[in-house]
C-alpha positions, 0 to 999 in steps of 0.5 A: 187114339192117335193121329199123326198128320204131317203138321203135328200130332193129336191123342186122346186118353181116357183118365179116371179122374175128374177134368179138375184134378187132370187140371190142377195136374196140369197147371200146378207147378211142382206137377208141371216139373213131374209130368214135364221131366217124367222119371228119366228126365229132371225139371228143377223148380229153380229153373220153372216159370210156369204161371198158366196165366193167357198171355204170360211166358212160361219156361222150363229147363229139362236135365237129361241124364247125361247132364245136357240140358234142353231150355223150354219157353213159350207163352199161354195162349187160352186158360180155360179152367177145367177145359182147355189149356193151350201154350206155344213152345220151342226148344229154340229161342233163336228160332222165332216159329212156335208150335202150338199145344192144346190140352182139352179135358171133356167130363166121361161117364162115371167121373173120369175125363177124356183127355186130348192133346194136340200138337201143330205148327209145323215146326217139326218133320213127320219123324219129329212129331212121331217122337214127340208124340211118344215123349207127350205119351210119357208126360201123359202117362204121369199126368194120369198118375198124379190126377188118380193118386 
């Protein structure tokens, strides 16, 4: 299920893993490098700062298949284990505008959980939010693979 308002998107996926396992996949540094990169894009651990503590900054470099790079950065806003991880995100350090990304985990019957992902802030056009939602769907695919191993 996905919603795409003009200033962001929200999507929910049911994962056959406990909130604790999904949480670990979200915040573990090596897991983050895997899911934020997926199989097509590398996120070298040497370029990664990912320590999920409220107020701490994070950064990651994506290396695309053609060798081009994207520099990502933000700040952890809320870290409520194993329920909510919220951080800001941008790929343009010169622009003070940041979008908000929020992962919310809710236990479901049978030991699984619902992962709700929202990105908002109005920093992208509606078309760019659709592209971002598709990219995040790929990230959530990998999060699910890691959490259900």
